C-alpha positions in Angstrom: 114.4 92.2 103.5 113.6 93.2 107.1 112.8 96.3 106.3 110.7 96.1 103.2 108.9 93.1 105.3 107.9 95.7 107.9 107.0 98.1 105.4 104.9 95.8 103.4 103.0 95.0 106.5 102.5 98.3 107.5 101.3 99.1 104.1 98.8 96.4 104.3 97.5 96.9 107.9 96.7 100.4 106.9 94.6 99.8 104.1 92.9 96.8 105.4 92.2 97.5 109.2 89.1 99.6 108.6 87.8 96.8 106.9 88.7 94.2 109.7 86.7 96.9 111.8 84.0 96.4 109.6 83.7 92.9 109.6 84.2 92.5 113.5 81.3 95.4 114.1 79.0 92.9 111.6 79.9 89.6 113.2 78.6 91.1 116.7 75.5 92.7 115.6 72.4 89.9 115.9 71.1 90.3 112.2 67.7 88.3 113.3 66.4 91.5 115.1 68.3 94.5 112.8 69.2 94.4 109.0 72.4 95.9 108.7 73.1 98.1 105.6 76.6 98.6 105.1 76.8 102.3 104.2 74.8 102.8 107.4 77.6 101.2 109.5 80.2 103.0 108.0 78.3 106.1 108.6 77.3 105.2 112.4 81.2 104.4 112.9 82.2 107.6 111.4 79.8 110.0 113.0 80.2 108.8 116.5 84.2 108.3 116.7 85.5 110.0 113.4 88.3 108.5 111.5 90.1 107.0 114.8 87.0 104.5 114.7 87.9 103.0 111.8 91.7 102.0 113.0 90.8 100.7 116.9 93.2 97.7 117.2 95.6 99.4 114.6 98.9 98.9 116.7 97.9 95.6 117.9 96.9 94.5 114.5 100.6 95.5 113.4 102.1 94.0 116.1 100.7 90.7 115.4 100.7 91.2 111.2 105.2 92.2 111.6 105.7 89.3 113.8 104.0 86.8 111.9 105.7 88.3 108.2 109.2 88.4 110.1 109.1 84.4 111.3 106.8 83.1 107.8 108.9 85.0 105.3 112.3 83.9 106.1 110.8 80.3 106.7 109.0 79.9 103.8 112.4 81.2 101.9 114.4 78.3 103.6 111.4 75.8 102.9 111.1 77.1 99.3 115.3 76.6 98.5 114.6 73.3 100.2 111.9 71.7 99.0 110.6 73.8 96.0 110.3 73.4 92.8 113.3 75.3 90.4 112.2 77.2 87.4 114.4 77.3 84.5 113.9 79.9 81.8 
């Protein structure tokens, strides 16, 4: 169960980290002075930093999500078994 949790967390973080980078950079720009175009932002990151630019902070995110998942999923299972609704087929 732990290996599955870590694997699914790694896959999700790998797929979503570029979006997190874009969201963070979008939030840091003053949109009252500058109009942002998503495509331009993607092109700028790719030209300046390459593919690595989309994975800045990847290890930190992976560690954060892995630790959270390792605590949350077992706790969720315990609570669900104790207080959850049983479904009968």
